[in-house]
C-alpha positions as CSV (number, residue, x, y, z in Angstrom):
1,M,2.0,260.8,97.8
2,A,0.7,258.6,100.6
3,L,-2.9,259.3,99.6
4,L,-2.1,258.5,96.0
5,S,-0.3,255.3,97.0
6,L,-3.2,254.1,99.1
7,G,-5.7,254.9,96.3
8,K,-3.5,253.0,93.8
9,A,-3.2,250.0,96.1
10,F,-7.0,249.8,96.4
11,L,-7.4,250.1,92.7
12,Q,-4.9,247.2,92.2
13,E,-7.1,245.1,94.5
14,D,-10.2,246.2,92.4
15,K,-11.6,248.2,95.4
16,A,-12.6,251.4,93.6
17,A,-15.1,252.4,96.3
18,E,-12.3,252.3,98.9
19,A,-9.9,254.1,96.6
20,L,-12.1,257.0,95.8
21,P,-11.9,258.9,99.2
22,Y,-8.1,258.7,99.1
23,L,-7.8,259.7,95.5
24,K,-10.2,262.7,96.0
25,R,-8.0,263.8,98.9
26,A,-4.9,263.3,96.8
27,V,-6.3,265.6,94.1
28,G,-7.2,268.2,96.8
29,A,-3.7,268.0,98.3
30,G,-1.9,268.1,95.0
31,P,-4.2,269.8,92.5
32,T,-1.4,269.9,89.9
33,S,-0.7,266.2,90.1
34,W,-1.8,264.6,86.8
35,R,-1.2,261.1,88.3
36,A,-3.8,261.8,91.0
37,Y,-6.4,262.8,88.4
38,A,-5.5,259.7,86.3
39,F,-6.1,257.3,89.2
40,L,-9.2,259.2,90.2
41,A,-10.5,258.8,86.7
42,D,-10.0,255.1,86.9
43,A,-11.8,254.8,90.2
44,E,-14.7,256.9,89.0
45,L,-15.1,254.8,85.9
46,R,-15.0,251.6,87.9
47,Q,-17.8,253.1,90.0
48,G,-19.9,253.8,86.9
49,S,-19.3,257.6,86.9
50,T,-18.3,257.9,83.2
51,D,-18.7,261.7,83.0
52,E,-16.5,262.3,86.0
53,A,-13.9,259.8,84.7
54,I,-13.7,261.6,81.4
55,Q,-13.4,264.9,83.2
56,H,-10.6,263.7,85.4
57,A,-8.8,261.9,82.5
58,E,-8.9,265.1,80.5
59,R,-7.5,267.0,83.4
60,A,-4.7,264.5,83.8
61,L,-3.8,264.9,80.2
62,E,-3.9,268.7,80.5
63,L,-1.6,268.7,83.5
64,G,0.7,265.9,82.5
65,H,1.4,267.0,78.9
66,G,3.6,264.3,77.3
67,Q,4.1,262.4,80.5
68,A,0.4,261.6,80.8
69,E,-0.1,260.4,77.2
70,N,-0.7,256.8,78.5
71,V,-4.0,258.0,79.8
72,Q,-5.3,258.5,76.3
73,P,-6.4,254.9,75.7
74,F,-8.3,255.0,79.0
75,L,-9.9,258.3,78.0
76,A,-10.9,256.7,74.7
77,G,-12.4,253.8,76.4
78,A,-14.4,256.1,78.7
79,L,-15.6,258.1,75.7
80,A,-16.7,255.0,73.9
81,R,-18.6,253.9,77.0
82,R,-20.4,257.2,77.0
83,G,-21.3,256.7,73.3
84,E,-18.7,259.2,71.8
85,K,-17.1,256.6,69.6
86,D,-15.9,259.1,66.9
87,R,-14.1,261.2,69.5
88,A,-12.7,258.0,71.1
89,I,-11.4,256.8,67.8
90,A,-9.8,260.2,67.2
91,V,-8.1,260.0,70.6
92,L,-6.8,256.5,69.9
93,Q,-5.6,257.5,66.4
94,S,-3.6,260.3,67.9
95,Y,-2.1,258.0,70.4
96,V,-1.3,255.2,67.9
97,K,0.3,257.8,65.6
98,E,2.8,258.6,68.3
99,H,3.1,254.9,69.5
100,P,2.8,252.6,66.5
101,A,4.4,249.7,68.4
102,D,1.7,249.6,71.1
103,A,-0.2,246.6,69.9
104,R,-2.7,246.6,72.7
105,V,-3.9,250.1,71.8
106,T,-3.8,249.4,68.1
107,K,-6.1,246.4,68.8
108,Q,-8.3,248.7,70.9
109,L,-8.6,251.1,68.0
110,E,-9.4,248.3,65.5
111,N,-12.1,246.9,67.9
112,L,-13.6,250.4,68.3
113,K,-13.6,251.0,64.6
114,S,-15.3,247.6,63.9
115,A,-17.8,248.3,66.6
116,S,-18.7,251.6,65.0
117,I,-19.3,249.8,61.8
118,G,-21.2,246.9,63.4
119,N,-23.8,247.3,66.1
120,G,-23.0,250.8,67.0
121,I,-23.0,252.2,70.5
122,A,-23.8,249.0,72.4
123,E,-20.9,247.1,70.8
124,A,-18.6,250.1,71.3
125,Q,-19.5,250.3,75.0
126,E,-18.9,246.5,75.3
127,T,-15.5,246.8,73.6
128,S,-14.5,249.8,75.7
129,E,-15.5,248.0,79.0
130,E,-13.1,245.1,78.1
131,I,-10.2,247.5,77.6
132,D,-10.7,250.4,80.0
133,D,-9.4,249.0,83.1
134,A,-6.5,247.2,81.4
135,A,-5.5,250.5,79.7
136,M,-5.6,252.4,83.0
137,V,-3.7,249.8,84.9
138,E,-1.0,249.8,82.2
139,A,-0.9,253.6,82.2
140,A,-0.5,253.5,85.9
141,S,2.3,251.0,85.8
142,R,4.2,253.1,83.3
143,T,3.9,256.1,85.6
144,E,5.2,254.5,88.8
145,I,5.5,256.9,91.7
146,S,9.0,257.3,93.0
147,N,9.3,257.3,96.8
148,W,12.0,259.9,96.8
149,L,10.9,262.5,94.3
150,P,8.2,265.1,95.1
151,P,5.2,264.4,92.9
152,D,5.4,266.0,89.5
153,I,8.8,267.6,90.1
154,D,9.6,267.4,86.3
155,E,6.3,269.0,85.4
156,K,7.0,272.3,87.0
157,V,9.5,273.9,84.8
158,P,10.3,277.5,85.6
159,A,9.9,280.1,82.9
160,V,13.1,281.1,81.1
161,E,13.4,284.5,79.5
162,A,14.0,284.3,75.8
163,G,17.6,285.3,74.9
164,A,18.8,285.1,78.4
165,N,22.3,283.9,78.9
166,C,24.6,283.3,81.9
167,K,28.3,284.1,82.2
168,L,29.9,280.8,83.2
169,D,32.9,282.6,84.9
170,Y,30.6,284.7,87.0
171,V,28.5,281.7,88.0
172,L,31.5,279.6,89.0
173,R,33.2,282.4,90.9
174,E,30.0,283.2,92.9
175,T,29.3,279.5,93.5
176,G,32.8,279.0,94.8
177,K,32.3,281.9,97.2
178,R,29.1,280.3,98.6
179,I,30.8,277.0,99.0
180,E,33.7,278.6,101.0
181,E,31.1,280.5,103.1
182,F,29.3,277.2,103.8
183,V,32.4,275.4,104.8
184,E,33.4,278.3,107.1
185,T,30.0,278.2,108.7
186,V,29.9,274.5,109.2
187,D,33.6,274.0,110.2
188,P,33.3,275.5,113.7
189,L,30.5,273.1,114.4
190,Y,32.7,270.1,113.9
191,S,35.9,271.5,115.4
192,D,34.6,271.3,119.0
């Protein structure tokens, strides 16, 4: 979390080169953290490494499922910058379908569509460069890192056996026993 916070701070100061080592270490320390991959993608793109940025953004989306959906506009911008405007448009259309009220991304989609009709790749790249960083900064601000939760705590959901049930009476009785056992264990410590 500390590495991720340092990397994020450098990105907010527009110091991608300084952010990269921290974000790479954050990914190494937390390989299932979609946030680390999202910030690393931003830093890579700012350093001109479009392919790596796309790879990391896709990994963030894969790991984060619905929580990382705000990375989609960034990914679309990176794809457009690489010249994959059709794929970028498809990514944005998918995002806008789920978030029709997001005017910024709707405008990004319109600009990309008009760029694909107009001057082609050069204009699409220019349009994406204007929006990439703004999209990632907004995505990052929507996914603020809590100081008290372990990273990605809500993303690791244990498997549940289909058809499994629990007997409430049994659970309450056994929980009660454990509480009594705990109190008995702790009580002598405080009676001295």
